[in-house]
C-alpha positions as CSV (number, residue, x, y, z in Angstrom):
1,M,27.1,88.2,106.7
2,Y,25.5,90.2,109.4
3,I,25.0,87.1,111.6
4,I,28.7,86.3,111.3
5,F,29.5,89.8,112.5
6,L,27.1,89.3,115.4
7,L,28.6,86.0,116.3
8,I,32.1,87.5,116.4
9,A,30.8,90.6,118.3
10,M,29.1,88.4,120.9
11,C,32.1,86.3,121.5
12,C,34.3,89.4,121.9
13,T,31.7,90.8,124.3
14,Y,31.8,87.7,126.4
15,T,35.6,87.9,126.5
16,A,35.6,91.6,127.5
17,L,32.9,91.0,130.2
18,F,34.9,88.0,131.5
19,F,37.7,90.4,132.4
20,L,35.4,93.4,133.2
21,F,33.3,91.8,135.9
22,P,36.1,90.9,138.3
23,F,38.1,94.0,137.5
24,F,35.1,96.3,138.1
25,F,33.9,94.6,141.3
26,E,37.0,93.0,142.8
27,H,39.9,94.9,141.2
28,R,41.5,91.6,140.0
29,Y,42.2,89.9,136.7
30,P,40.7,86.4,136.4
31,I,42.5,83.4,135.0
32,F,41.1,82.6,131.6
33,N,39.9,79.0,131.4
34,V,39.9,78.2,127.6
35,K,37.8,75.1,127.9
36,K,35.1,76.8,130.1
37,S,35.1,80.0,128.0
38,F,34.9,78.0,124.7
39,K,31.9,76.2,126.1
40,S,30.2,79.4,127.0
41,M,30.9,81.0,123.6
42,L,29.6,77.8,121.9
43,I,26.3,78.1,124.0
44,V,26.0,81.8,122.9
45,S,26.7,81.0,119.2
46,L,24.2,78.1,119.2
47,C,21.5,80.2,120.9
48,L,22.0,83.0,118.4
49,L,21.7,80.6,115.5
50,I,18.6,79.1,116.9
51,V,17.0,82.5,117.4
52,Y,17.8,83.4,113.8
53,A,16.5,80.1,112.5
54,I,13.2,80.6,114.4
55,T,12.8,84.3,113.3
56,I,13.4,83.4,109.7
57,I,10.3,81.1,109.7
58,I,8.0,83.7,111.3
59,P,6.0,85.0,108.3
60,N,5.2,88.4,109.8
61,L,8.4,90.5,109.5
62,W,7.4,92.9,112.2
63,I,6.9,90.1,114.8
64,A,10.1,88.4,113.6
65,N,12.0,91.6,114.1
66,R,10.6,92.0,117.6
67,M,11.5,88.4,118.5
68,L,15.0,88.8,117.1
69,H,15.6,91.9,119.2
70,M,14.0,90.4,122.3
71,F,15.7,87.0,122.3
72,G,18.7,87.6,120.0
73,G,19.4,91.0,121.5
74,G,18.3,91.6,125.1
75,F,17.9,88.0,126.3
76,L,21.1,86.7,124.8
77,A,23.2,89.7,125.8
78,F,22.0,89.1,129.4
79,V,23.0,85.4,129.1
80,I,26.4,86.5,127.9
81,C,26.7,88.7,131.0
82,F,25.7,85.7,133.2
83,L,28.1,83.3,131.5
84,A,31.0,85.9,131.8
85,Y,30.2,86.5,135.5
86,Q,29.9,82.8,136.2
87,D,33.1,81.8,134.4
88,S,35.2,84.6,135.9
89,G,34.3,83.6,139.4
90,T,33.3,87.1,140.4
91,K,31.7,87.6,143.9
92,I,28.9,90.1,143.7
93,T,25.3,90.4,144.9
94,R,22.3,89.7,142.8
95,F,21.4,93.4,142.8
96,Q,24.9,94.3,141.6
97,F,24.7,91.7,138.8
98,F,21.2,92.8,137.8
99,L,22.1,96.5,137.6
100,F,25.5,96.1,136.0
101,S,24.3,93.6,133.4
102,T,21.2,95.5,132.6
103,L,23.2,98.7,131.9
104,I,25.6,96.7,129.8
105,V,22.8,95.1,127.7
106,I,21.1,98.5,127.2
107,A,24.5,99.9,126.0
108,L,24.9,97.0,123.6
109,G,21.4,97.5,122.3
110,V,22.1,101.2,121.6
111,G,25.4,100.2,120.0
112,N,23.6,97.8,117.7
113,E,21.2,100.5,116.7
114,L,24.1,102.8,116.0
115,V,25.7,100.2,113.8
116,E,22.4,99.7,111.9
117,F,22.2,103.5,111.5
118,V,25.7,103.7,110.0
119,L,25.2,100.7,107.7
120,Q,21.8,102.0,106.5
121,N,23.4,105.4,105.7
122,T,26.5,104.0,104.0
123,T,25.0,101.1,102.1
124,H,21.7,100.4,100.4
125,L,20.5,98.1,103.2
126,I,17.4,99.2,105.1
127,F,17.5,98.3,108.8
128,A,14.9,100.7,110.1
129,P,12.2,102.1,107.8
130,N,11.4,104.8,110.3
131,I,12.4,106.1,113.8
132,N,9.7,104.0,115.5
133,D,11.4,100.8,114.4
134,T,14.6,101.9,116.4
135,W,12.5,102.6,119.5
136,L,10.6,99.3,119.1
137,D,14.0,97.5,118.8
138,L,15.3,99.1,122.0
139,S,12.0,98.3,123.8
140,S,12.2,94.7,122.6
141,N,15.8,94.5,123.9
142,L,14.6,95.7,127.3
143,I,11.8,93.1,127.4
144,G,14.3,90.4,126.6
145,T,16.6,91.7,129.2
146,L,13.9,91.6,131.9
147,L,12.9,88.1,130.8
148,A,16.5,86.9,131.1
149,A,16.9,88.6,134.4
150,T,13.8,86.9,135.8
151,C,15.4,83.5,134.8
152,L,19.1,84.2,135.7
153,V,19.3,86.6,138.6
154,P,18.0,83.9,141.0
155,Q,20.9,81.7,139.9
156,I,23.4,84.1,141.3
157,N,25.0,82.3,144.2
158,R,24.9,84.4,147.4
159,K,27.3,82.1,149.2
160,K,30.1,83.1,146.9
161,Y,29.7,86.7,148.1
162,A,29.8,85.9,151.8
163,K,33.4,85.9,153.1
């Protein structure tokens, strides 16, 4: 059930970022290309399902949780930022993309931890056995973000920015 919530949340995040990137940097609204955006959302959904499938087979729950937050959290959230940036046709520098996307991913990670906190305190589910788990989750998100940034920031097209 939680994975369905994450899939919906990630697709909504992509949609919000699709409009946020050009509005924030260029003060314009992009034209929503359903076909291109559906492809990006499908990529995000498949990646999340793959990450979940891999983490389920990891026997050590601590390592599985670190990998889930690293790749299903930080890395994938940065990929969502990249796809939204790319699909919206926003013209920004690599540094602007890196800084803005990193701040967004950190905010999403904190938001996820807050959702886990609320669910843990309103249901009988245990998401974090202690406070260290929350900090390890956020640290794992940051490592995933930096890994994704290493892969994706060089893909930002500088020629788009030149006028």
